DSSP file (Angstrom, degrees, kcal/mol; ACC not computed):
  #  RESIDUE AA STRUCTURE BP1 BP2  ACC     N-H-->O    O-->H-N    N-H-->O    O-->H-N    TCO  KAPPA ALPHA  PHI   PSI    X-CA   Y-CA   Z-CA
    1    1 A M              0   0    0      0, 0.0     2,-0.1     0, 0.0     0, 0.0   0.000 360.0 360.0 360.0 137.2    0.0    0.0    0.0
    2    2 A K     >  -     0   0    0      1,-0.1     4,-1.7     4,-0.0     3,-0.3  -0.415 360.0-115.1 -81.1 160.6    1.2    3.4   -0.8
    3    3 A I  H  > S+     0   0    0      1,-0.2     4,-2.4     2,-0.2     5,-0.2   0.796 115.5  61.1 -64.2 -28.6    1.4    6.3    1.7
    4    4 A E  H  > S+     0   0    0      2,-0.2     4,-2.1     1,-0.2    -1,-0.2   0.867 102.9  48.8 -64.7 -37.6   -1.2    8.1   -0.4
    5    5 A H  H  > S+     0   0    0     -3,-0.3     4,-2.3     2,-0.2    -2,-0.2   0.903 113.0  47.1 -71.3 -39.1   -3.7    5.3    0.1
    6    6 A I  H  X S+     0   0    0     -4,-1.7     4,-2.1     2,-0.2    -2,-0.2   0.925 113.2  48.1 -65.5 -43.0   -3.1    5.3    3.9
    7    7 A L  H  X S+     0   0    0     -4,-2.4     4,-2.4     1,-0.2    -2,-0.2   0.876 110.5  54.6 -64.2 -37.1   -3.3    9.1    4.0
    8    8 A G  H  X S+     0   0    0     -4,-2.1     4,-2.8     2,-0.2    -2,-0.2   0.934 108.8  46.3 -60.9 -48.3   -6.6    8.8    1.9
    9    9 A Y  H  X S+     0   0    0     -4,-2.3     4,-2.4     1,-0.2    -1,-0.2   0.860 111.4  51.8 -64.3 -36.0   -8.1    6.5    4.4
   10   10 A V  H  X S+     0   0    0     -4,-2.1     4,-2.5     2,-0.2    -1,-0.2   0.906 111.1  48.3 -65.9 -42.1   -7.1    8.7    7.3
   11   11 A L  H  X S+     0   0    0     -4,-2.4     4,-2.8     2,-0.2    -2,-0.2   0.922 111.3  50.0 -65.8 -44.2   -8.7   11.7    5.6
   12   12 A I  H  X S+     0   0    0     -4,-2.8     4,-2.4     2,-0.2    -2,-0.2   0.927 112.6  46.7 -52.7 -48.9  -11.9    9.8    4.9
   13   13 A A  H  X S+     0   0    0     -4,-2.4     4,-2.0     1,-0.2    -2,-0.2   0.904 113.6  48.9 -63.3 -41.9  -12.0    8.6    8.5
   14   14 A A  H  X S+     0   0    0     -4,-2.5     4,-2.1     2,-0.2    -2,-0.2   0.918 112.8  47.4 -67.0 -42.2  -11.3   12.2    9.8
   15   15 A G  H  X S+     0   0    0     -4,-2.8     4,-2.1     1,-0.2    -2,-0.2   0.907 113.2  46.6 -65.0 -42.7  -14.0   13.7    7.6
   16   16 A L  H  X S+     0   0    0     -4,-2.4     4,-2.4    -5,-0.2    -1,-0.2   0.808 110.8  53.8 -69.6 -29.3  -16.6   11.2    8.5
   17   17 A T  H  X S+     0   0    0     -4,-2.0     4,-2.6     2,-0.2     5,-0.2   0.915 108.7  49.0 -70.5 -41.0  -15.8   11.6   12.2
   18   18 A V  H  X S+     0   0    0     -4,-2.1     4,-2.2     2,-0.2    -2,-0.2   0.931 114.2  45.6 -60.7 -45.6  -16.3   15.4   12.0
   19   19 A I  H  X S+     0   0    0     -4,-2.1     4,-2.3     2,-0.2     5,-0.2   0.930 113.4  49.1 -65.3 -45.4  -19.6   14.9   10.2
   20   20 A F  H  X S+     0   0    0     -4,-2.4     4,-2.6     1,-0.2    -2,-0.2   0.911 111.9  48.9 -60.0 -46.7  -20.8   12.2   12.6
   21   21 A F  H  X S+     0   0    0     -4,-2.6     4,-2.7     1,-0.2     5,-0.2   0.912 112.2  47.9 -59.4 -44.2  -19.8   14.4   15.7
   22   22 A V  H  X S+     0   0    0     -4,-2.2     4,-2.8     1,-0.2    -2,-0.2   0.908 113.0  48.2 -67.6 -42.7  -21.6   17.5   14.3
   23   23 A V  H  X S+     0   0    0     -4,-2.3     4,-2.4    -5,-0.2    -1,-0.2   0.904 113.4  47.3 -61.3 -43.5  -24.7   15.5   13.5
   24   24 A L  H  X S+     0   0    0     -4,-2.6     4,-2.4    -5,-0.2    -2,-0.2   0.937 112.7  48.2 -65.9 -44.6  -24.8   13.9   16.9
   25   25 A Q  H  X S+     0   0    0     -4,-2.7     4,-2.5     2,-0.2    -2,-0.2   0.917 111.0  51.5 -64.1 -43.8  -24.2   17.1   18.7
   26   26 A S  H  X S+     0   0    0     -4,-2.8     4,-2.8    -5,-0.2     5,-0.2   0.932 108.9  51.8 -56.3 -46.0  -27.0   18.8   16.6
   27   27 A Y  H  X S+     0   0    0     -4,-2.4     4,-1.3     1,-0.2     6,-0.3   0.933 111.0  46.8 -54.5 -48.2  -29.4   16.0   17.5
   28   28 A N  H  <>S+     0   0    0     -4,-2.4     5,-2.0     1,-0.2     6,-1.8   0.875 113.9  48.3 -64.9 -36.4  -28.6   16.4   21.1
   29   29 A I  H ><5S+     0   0    0     -4,-2.5     3,-1.0     4,-0.2    -2,-0.2   0.940 113.6  44.5 -70.4 -46.3  -29.0   20.2   21.0
   30   30 A F  H 3<5S+     0   0    0     -4,-2.8    -1,-0.2     1,-0.2    -2,-0.2   0.618 113.0  51.2 -80.2 -10.7  -32.3   20.2   19.1
   31   31 A T  T 3<5S-     0   0    0     -4,-1.3    -1,-0.2    -5,-0.2    -2,-0.2   0.402 116.4-114.0 -97.8  -2.3  -33.8   17.4   21.3
   32   32 A G  T < 5S+     0   0    0     -3,-1.0    -3,-0.2    -4,-0.3    -4,-0.1   0.627  85.8 116.9  84.2  11.1  -32.9   19.3   24.4
   33   33 A K  S   <S+     0   0    0     -5,-2.0     2,-0.3    -6,-0.3    -4,-0.2   0.769  82.5  25.7 -81.9 -25.1  -30.3   16.9   25.8
   34   34 A A  S    S-     0   0    0     -6,-1.8    -2,-0.3    -9,-0.1    -1,-0.1  -0.940  81.1-119.4-135.9 161.1  -27.5   19.5   25.4
   35   35 A L        -     0   0    0     -2,-0.3     3,-0.1    -3,-0.1    -6,-0.1  -0.687  31.3-115.7 -96.7 146.2  -27.4   23.3   25.3
   36   36 A P        -     0   0    0      0, 0.0    55,-0.1     0, 0.0    54,-0.1  -0.436  50.6 -75.4 -74.6 160.3  -26.1   25.2   22.3
   37   37 A P        -     0   0    0      0, 0.0     2,-1.7     0, 0.0     3,-0.3  -0.316  47.2-123.8 -57.5 139.2  -23.0   27.2   22.7
   38   38 A G        +     0   0    0      1,-0.2     3,-0.1    -3,-0.1    49,-0.1  -0.596  58.2 141.0 -88.1  79.2  -23.8   30.5   24.5
   39   39 A I        +     0   0    0     -2,-1.7     2,-0.5     1,-0.2    -1,-0.2   0.843  64.7  50.7 -87.0 -36.8  -22.6   33.0   22.1
   40   40 A F        +     0   0    0     -3,-0.3     2,-0.4    46,-0.3    -1,-0.2  -0.898  62.0 170.3-105.9 128.1  -25.5   35.4   22.6
   41   41 A K        -     0   0    0     -2,-0.5     2,-0.4    -3,-0.1    42,-0.1  -0.946   8.8-171.9-138.1 114.7  -26.5   36.5   26.1
   42   42 A F        -     0   0    0     -2,-0.4     2,-0.3    40,-0.2    44,-0.1  -0.879  24.5-121.8-108.9 141.4  -29.0   39.3   26.7
   43   43 A Q        -     0   0    0     -2,-0.4     2,-1.3     1,-0.1    39,-0.0  -0.585  17.1-134.5 -78.7 133.9  -29.8   40.8   29.9
   44   44 A N        -     0   0    0     -2,-0.3     2,-0.4    38,-0.1    -1,-0.1  -0.729  29.9-167.2 -90.5  96.5  -33.4   40.6   31.0
   45   45 A S        -     0   0    0     -2,-1.3    37,-0.1     1,-0.0    32,-0.0  -0.693  17.7-130.0 -89.6 134.0  -33.9   44.1   32.2
   46   46 A S        -     0   0    0     -2,-0.4     2,-0.2     1,-0.1    28,-0.0  -0.690  26.5-124.8 -84.0 122.3  -37.0   44.9   34.2
   47   47 A P        -     0   0    0      0, 0.0    -1,-0.1     0, 0.0    23,-0.0  -0.429  19.6-150.7 -69.1 134.7  -38.8   48.0   32.9
   48   48 A S        -     0   0    0     -2,-0.2     2,-0.2     1,-0.0    26,-0.0  -0.901  23.1-113.2-106.2 133.3  -39.3   50.7   35.3
   49   49 A P        -     0   0    0      0, 0.0    22,-0.0     0, 0.0    -1,-0.0  -0.419  26.1-146.8 -67.7 132.1  -42.2   52.9   34.8
   50   50 A S        -     0   0    0     -2,-0.2    20,-0.1    17,-0.1     2,-0.0  -0.840  11.3-151.0-103.9 105.2  -41.1   56.4   34.0
   51   51 A P        -     0   0    0      0, 0.0     6,-0.1     0, 0.0     5,-0.1  -0.315  34.8 -85.7 -68.4 158.9  -43.5   59.0   35.3
   52   52 A S    >   -     0   0    0      4,-0.2     3,-0.9     1,-0.1     5,-0.0  -0.338  43.2-110.3 -61.9 148.0  -43.9   62.3   33.5
   53   53 A P  T 3  S+     0   0    0      0, 0.0    -1,-0.1     0, 0.0     0, 0.0   0.778 116.8  38.1 -56.1 -31.2  -41.2   64.9   34.6
   54   54 A T  T 3  S-     0   0    0      2,-0.3     3,-0.1     0, 0.0    -2,-0.1   0.600 111.0-115.1 -99.9 -10.3  -43.7   67.0   36.4
   55   55 A G  S <  S+     0   0    0     -3,-0.9     2,-0.2     1,-0.4    -3,-0.0   0.431  84.0  96.9  92.7   0.1  -45.9   64.3   37.8
   56   56 A K  S    S-     0   0    0      1,-0.1    -1,-0.4    -5,-0.1    -2,-0.3  -0.613  88.9 -70.6-112.2 179.4  -49.0   65.2   35.8
   57   57 A T        -     0   0    0     -2,-0.2     2,-0.1    -3,-0.1    -1,-0.1  -0.445  58.2-106.5 -70.9 140.2  -50.4   63.9   32.6
   58   58 A P        +     0   0    0      0, 0.0    -1,-0.1     0, 0.0    -6,-0.0  -0.415  38.0 174.8 -70.0 141.0  -48.3   64.8   29.5
   59   59 A T        +     0   0    0     -2,-0.1    -2,-0.0    -3,-0.1     0, 0.0   0.663  52.4  82.6-113.5 -34.0  -49.7   67.5   27.3
   60   60 A S  S  > S-     0   0    0      1,-0.1     4,-2.2     4,-0.0     5,-0.2  -0.454  81.8-122.2 -80.4 151.7  -47.1   68.2   24.8
   61   61 A P  H  > S+     0   0    0      0, 0.0     4,-2.1     0, 0.0     5,-0.1   0.819 112.0  55.6 -58.5 -32.3  -46.8   65.9   21.7
   62   62 A E  H  > S+     0   0    0      2,-0.2     4,-2.3     1,-0.2     5,-0.2   0.893 108.7  47.4 -69.2 -39.8  -43.2   65.1   22.6
   63   63 A D  H  > S+     0   0    0     -3,-0.2     4,-2.5     2,-0.2    -1,-0.2   0.920 111.9  48.9 -65.2 -42.9  -44.2   63.8   26.1
   64   64 A I  H  X S+     0   0    0     -4,-2.2     4,-2.6     1,-0.2    -1,-0.2   0.895 111.1  50.8 -64.6 -39.1  -47.0   61.8   24.8
   65   65 A Q  H  X S+     0   0    0     -4,-2.1     4,-2.5    -5,-0.2    -2,-0.2   0.934 110.4  49.4 -65.8 -42.6  -44.6   60.2   22.1
   66   66 A K  H  X S+     0   0    0     -4,-2.3     4,-2.3     2,-0.2     5,-0.2   0.922 112.4  48.6 -59.8 -45.1  -42.0   59.4   24.8
   67   67 A Q  H  X S+     0   0    0     -4,-2.5     4,-2.1     1,-0.2    -2,-0.2   0.917 111.1  48.8 -64.1 -41.2  -44.8   57.8   27.0
   68   68 A V  H  X S+     0   0    0     -4,-2.6     4,-2.5     1,-0.2    -1,-0.2   0.897 110.1  52.9 -63.5 -40.6  -46.2   55.7   24.1
   69   69 A E  H  X S+     0   0    0     -4,-2.5     4,-2.4     1,-0.2    -1,-0.2   0.899 110.3  46.2 -63.5 -40.8  -42.6   54.5   23.2
   70   70 A T  H  X S+     0   0    0     -4,-2.3     4,-2.1     2,-0.2    -1,-0.2   0.882 112.4  50.8 -68.7 -34.8  -42.0   53.3   26.7
   71   71 A M  H  X S+     0   0    0     -4,-2.1     4,-1.9    -5,-0.2    -2,-0.2   0.915 111.3  47.6 -65.7 -42.4  -45.3   51.6   26.9
   72   72 A I  H  X S+     0   0    0     -4,-2.5     4,-2.6     2,-0.2     5,-0.2   0.914 111.4  51.3 -62.6 -45.5  -44.7   49.9   23.6
   73   73 A G  H  X S+     0   0    0     -4,-2.4     4,-1.8     1,-0.2    -2,-0.2   0.887 109.6  50.4 -59.6 -39.6  -41.2   48.8   24.7
   74   74 A E  H  X S+     0   0    0     -4,-2.1     4,-1.8     2,-0.2    -1,-0.2   0.901 111.7  47.9 -62.9 -43.9  -42.6   47.3   27.9
   75   75 A K  H  X S+     0   0    0     -4,-1.9     4,-2.2     2,-0.2    -2,-0.2   0.888 109.1  52.0 -68.3 -38.6  -45.3   45.4   26.0
   76   76 A I  H  X S+     0   0    0     -4,-2.6     4,-2.6     1,-0.2    -1,-0.2   0.889 108.3  52.5 -66.0 -37.7  -42.8   44.0   23.5
   77   77 A K  H  < S+     0   0    0     -4,-1.8    -1,-0.2     1,-0.2    -2,-0.2   0.861 110.1  49.4 -65.4 -34.9  -40.6   42.8   26.5
   78   78 A E  H  < S+     0   0    0     -4,-1.8    -2,-0.2     1,-0.1    -1,-0.2   0.904 114.1  44.7 -68.5 -39.3  -43.6   41.0   27.9
   79   79 A I  H  < S+     0   0    0     -4,-2.2    -2,-0.2     1,-0.3    -3,-0.2   0.955 125.9  26.3 -70.7 -51.7  -44.5   39.4   24.7
   80   80 A I  S  < S-     0   0    0     -4,-2.6    -1,-0.3    -5,-0.1     2,-0.0  -0.917  82.2-147.4-116.2 100.9  -41.0   38.2   23.7
   81   81 A P    >>  -     0   0    0      0, 0.0     4,-1.3     0, 0.0     3,-0.8  -0.347  19.3-123.1 -66.0 152.1  -38.7   37.7   26.6
   82   82 A M  H 3> S+     0   0    0      1,-0.2     4,-2.1     2,-0.2   -40,-0.2   0.776 109.1  60.4 -71.3 -25.4  -35.0   38.4   26.0
   83   83 A D  H 3> S+     0   0    0      2,-0.2     4,-1.5     1,-0.2    -1,-0.2   0.789 103.6  51.2 -72.3 -24.6  -33.9   34.9   27.1
   84   84 A I  H <> S+     0   0    0     -3,-0.8     4,-2.3     2,-0.2    -2,-0.2   0.868 109.1  51.3 -74.6 -37.3  -36.1   33.4   24.3
   85   85 A I  H  X S+     0   0    0     -4,-1.3     4,-2.6     1,-0.2    -2,-0.2   0.931 110.6  47.6 -63.8 -45.3  -34.4   35.8   21.8
   86   86 A S  H  X S+     0   0    0     -4,-2.1     4,-2.3     1,-0.2   -46,-0.3   0.863 110.1  52.3 -68.1 -33.5  -30.9   34.7   23.0
   87   87 A K  H  X S+     0   0    0     -4,-1.5     4,-2.3     2,-0.2    -1,-0.2   0.908 110.6  49.4 -65.8 -42.2  -31.9   31.0   22.7
   88   88 A I  H  X S+     0   0    0     -4,-2.3     4,-2.3     2,-0.2    -2,-0.2   0.935 112.3  46.5 -62.7 -46.4  -33.1   31.6   19.1
   89   89 A F  H  X S+     0   0    0     -4,-2.6     4,-2.7     1,-0.2    -1,-0.2   0.896 111.7  51.7 -62.5 -40.2  -29.8   33.4   18.1
   90   90 A N  H  X S+     0   0    0     -4,-2.3     4,-2.1     2,-0.2    -1,-0.2   0.896 110.4  47.7 -65.6 -39.0  -27.8   30.7   19.8
   91   91 A L  H  X S+     0   0    0     -4,-2.3     4,-2.4     2,-0.2    -2,-0.2   0.901 113.3  49.7 -64.7 -40.8  -29.7   27.9   17.8
   92   92 A I  H  X S+     0   0    0     -4,-2.3     4,-2.3     2,-0.2    -2,-0.2   0.938 110.9  48.1 -64.2 -46.8  -29.2   29.9   14.6
   93   93 A S  H  X S+     0   0    0     -4,-2.7     4,-2.5     1,-0.2    -1,-0.2   0.889 112.3  49.3 -65.7 -37.9  -25.5   30.4   15.2
   94   94 A W  H  X S+     0   0    0     -4,-2.1     4,-3.3     2,-0.2    -1,-0.2   0.901 108.6  52.7 -63.1 -43.5  -25.1   26.7   16.0
   95   95 A S  H  X S+     0   0    0     -4,-2.4     4,-2.5     2,-0.2    -2,-0.2   0.919 110.9  47.4 -59.8 -43.7  -26.9   25.7   12.8
   96   96 A I  H  X S+     0   0    0     -4,-2.3     4,-2.3     2,-0.2    -2,-0.2   0.938 113.9  47.2 -64.2 -46.2  -24.5   28.0   10.8
   97   97 A L  H  X S+     0   0    0     -4,-2.5     4,-2.8     1,-0.2    -2,-0.2   0.925 112.3  50.8 -60.1 -43.5  -21.4   26.5   12.6
   98   98 A A  H  X S+     0   0    0     -4,-3.3     4,-2.6     1,-0.2     5,-0.2   0.902 108.3  51.1 -64.6 -38.6  -22.7   23.0   12.0
   99   99 A G  H  X S+     0   0    0     -4,-2.5     4,-2.5    -5,-0.2    -1,-0.2   0.930 111.9  47.9 -62.5 -43.2  -23.3   23.6    8.4
  100  100 A I  H  X S+     0   0    0     -4,-2.3     4,-2.5     1,-0.2    -2,-0.2   0.939 112.4  48.3 -58.6 -47.5  -19.7   24.9    8.0
  101  101 A L  H  X S+     0   0    0     -4,-2.8     4,-2.7     2,-0.2    -2,-0.2   0.885 110.4  50.6 -61.9 -40.5  -18.3   22.0    9.9
  102  102 A I  H  X S+     0   0    0     -4,-2.6     4,-2.3     2,-0.2    -1,-0.2   0.922 110.9  50.7 -63.0 -43.5  -20.3   19.4    7.8
  103  103 A F  H  X S+     0   0    0     -4,-2.5     4,-2.1    -5,-0.2    -2,-0.2   0.918 110.1  48.6 -57.9 -44.2  -19.0   21.1    4.7
  104  104 A A  H  X S+     0   0    0     -4,-2.5     4,-2.6     2,-0.2     5,-0.2   0.917 111.2  50.3 -63.7 -43.7  -15.5   20.9    5.9
  105  105 A G  H  X S+     0   0    0     -4,-2.7     4,-2.5     1,-0.2    -1,-0.2   0.888 109.4  51.6 -58.1 -39.7  -15.8   17.3    6.8
  106  106 A T  H  X S+     0   0    0     -4,-2.3     4,-2.1     2,-0.2    -1,-0.2   0.890 110.2  48.3 -65.9 -40.1  -17.2   16.6    3.4
  107  107 A Q  H  X S+     0   0    0     -4,-2.1     4,-2.3     2,-0.2    -2,-0.2   0.938 112.1  49.1 -67.5 -44.1  -14.3   18.3    1.7
  108  108 A V  H  X S+     0   0    0     -4,-2.6     4,-1.8     1,-0.2    -2,-0.2   0.929 112.5  47.0 -63.6 -42.9  -11.7   16.4    3.8
  109  109 A A  H  X S+     0   0    0     -4,-2.5     4,-2.3    -5,-0.2    -1,-0.2   0.883 109.9  55.4 -68.5 -32.2  -13.4   13.1    3.1
  110  110 A G  H  X S+     0   0    0     -4,-2.1     4,-2.0     2,-0.2    -2,-0.2   0.900 106.0  50.5 -58.9 -42.3  -13.5   14.1   -0.6
  111  111 A L  H  X S+     0   0    0     -4,-2.3     4,-2.0     1,-0.2    -1,-0.2   0.863 109.4  52.1 -62.8 -35.4   -9.8   14.7   -0.6
  112  112 A G  H  X S+     0   0    0     -4,-1.8     4,-2.1     2,-0.2    -2,-0.2   0.907 108.3  51.0 -67.2 -39.7   -9.3   11.2    1.0
  113  113 A I  H  X S+     0   0    0     -4,-2.3     4,-2.1     1,-0.2    -1,-0.2   0.887 108.1  51.3 -64.3 -38.8  -11.4    9.6   -1.7
  114  114 A K  H  X S+     0   0    0     -4,-2.0     4,-1.0     1,-0.2    -1,-0.2   0.891 111.1  49.2 -68.3 -36.5   -9.4   11.3   -4.5
  115  115 A L  H  < S+     0   0    0     -4,-2.0    -2,-0.2     1,-0.2    -1,-0.2   0.874 110.6  49.7 -69.9 -33.4   -6.1   10.0   -2.8
  116  116 A V  H  < S+     0   0    0     -4,-2.1    -2,-0.2     1,-0.2    -1,-0.2   0.827 107.3  55.0 -70.6 -32.4   -7.5    6.4   -2.5
  117  117 A K  H  <        0   0    0     -4,-2.1    -1,-0.2     1,-0.2    -2,-0.2   0.770 360.0 360.0 -72.5 -21.9   -8.6    6.4   -6.2
  118  118 A E     <        0   0    0     -4,-1.0    -1,-0.2    -3,-0.2    -2,-0.1   0.472 360.0 360.0 -74.1 360.0   -5.1    7.3   -7.4
């Protein structure tokens, strides 16, 4: 056996190992057995009600707009908690990383196949 054949088989094994590990880890992450890498972490801040500066109801359009913006921001935080957003971003980032790793494993195994064929 030539050294090229041995190296080809090693590359095939390495590529398949990377692919198998990524698929297994992805299965564990998406079934809830493991956590995705924590790349994104958002602080869950508790909104504090901001009273109007004078303590009375706002009358100017700017004051009303500020009050409406704070109310909308509070309602959005109630609807979609920040920890859910960070989980979604972490799953998306893991999916992208897994795709890159699977592609890399495929390329390495492909090089091994070319070496074995020669």
